[in-house]
N, C-alpha and C positions, 0 to 999 in steps of 0.2 A: 469893282468887286461884284457889284450887283449884275453886271453884264455877264460875268464868268459864271455866276450861280444860274442865272437864267439859261445860258447856253448849255450847261451841264444837265439842267432840269429838262430841257427840250430833248436832248440827246437820249437821256434815260427814257422819257416818255414815248419816243418814237423808235426806240430800238426793238428789234424782234424779240419775242419772248424767249427766255432760256430754255434749253432742251430739257425735258423731264417733267414738265408741269402739265396739268389738264389742258387740252387744247393744242399741245405741241405735237409735231410729227416725230414719230420714233423710228421712222424707216432707215435713218443713217446709222443706227446702232449696229455695231459689228463685234461679235464675241467669238471666243474659241471654246469648243466643247472639251470634255475631258479626254478625248482622243486627239486633240490638237487641230481638229478640223474647224474651218471658219463657218460661222453662222451669221447670216445677215437678216435683219428684220425685213428688209426690202423684199426678200424671197417669200415672205408670208403675206403678201398683198392678197386681199380678198378674204383673209382669215381673221378671226378674233383671237388675239394673243394675250395670254396672261404670263407676265414675267414675274416669277415667284422667287424672291430672295430668301434664302434659308441657309442653315448650318447644321451639320451633323449633331452638334452638342446642344442645339436649341429644342427644348421640349415642346413648346408650341408648334415649331416647325414640323417636328416628327408627328405631332397629333393631327395636323391638317393634311399631311401627305396621302393618307388612304383616300380621303375625299377627292384630292387632285387626280389621283390615279383613276378613280371611279368616273369623275367628269370627263377626263380625257378619253376614256374608253366609250362612255355614253354619248358624247357630243362631238366626237372627231368627225362624223359624217356630216355634221351641221357646220363645220368650219372651225371648231375650237382647236387651238394649239397652245399647249402649256410648255413653257421653258423654265426649268429650274436653273437658278443663278446662285452658285455657292458664294457665300460671303461670311466672314472673311475668307481669303484664299485658303484652301485646305489641300492636303495631299491627294492627288488624283487616285491613287491606289485605295485609300480609305473611302473615298467617295464612291468608287466603283463597287466595293464591297457592300457599303451601306445601301446604295440604291438597288442592288441586286437582291438584298434581304427584304426590301419593301416592294419588289417587283415594279419598280418605277417604269412607266410606259411612255415617257416623254423625254426630250433631250435635256442633258445637264451641261451647263457652261460654266466656266470659271470666271467669277466676278472678283472685283477689288473695290477698294475704297472709292476710287474715281467713278466706277461704274454705278455704285450704289448712291453716291452723292448726286448724281444726275437726277435722281428721283426723290431722295430723302437724305436729309442732313443728320438725322438722329441715329440712335443705336438700336431702335426696335426691330425685332425680327419675329415672325416673317413679315414681309412686305410684298403685296401683289400689285403690279402695275397692269391696269386694264387697257388694252389697245384695240381699237375698233377695226373694222374691215378696210377702212381707208388709211390705216396706219397712224391714226390720231389717238393720242393718250386721253382716255376718258376719266380715269381716276387712279389715284394711289391709295391703296387700302392698307393701313397699318394694323399688324396683328393677324390673327387667324381669320381666314375667309371662311365664314360659316355658311352652311347650306342655305339659310334664309337670305343671306346677303348675295350668294351666288344666284338664286332664284330671282331676286330683285334687280340686280345690277348687270349680270353677265348673260343670263339666259335670254332676255329680251334682244340682246345684240346678235344672239345665234338664230333667232327666228326671222331676222331680216336678212334678205339676200343681197349680195353685192350689186350695186347699181353702177352702170358704166356711164 
């Protein structure tokens, strides 16, 4: 019995980390946008990506969206790419109407429980996953991404250029 326990303990200790935690690669993530097109994070190599999980009914999500729109506009030339991930799944027609009313200037993809569970097991929304230029998850931020937090955690990633 002790040998079985030790074998399991060693297997867990030397297994690769689960996808979705700080330090993991996010490049293998593939999603569908609200038009049905495929979006691959591997296509965003060299960019700083914010995956923002949100819902139309979520008041904090709606409150942070104007800042996300502003940051996408201001930092796009520095390599920022924001991707909105609807969670839980919602009607694409309602999503289109909602994002049009807020003039959202970044892609919106359809998420589900499985997608969100890769990054967070709780029910908190919004959630922002910060992915660096190399495709590595830097952090998962629960709740509204405030301007001070953006300045501290994301802007420094935008000031560094991709290294080969």
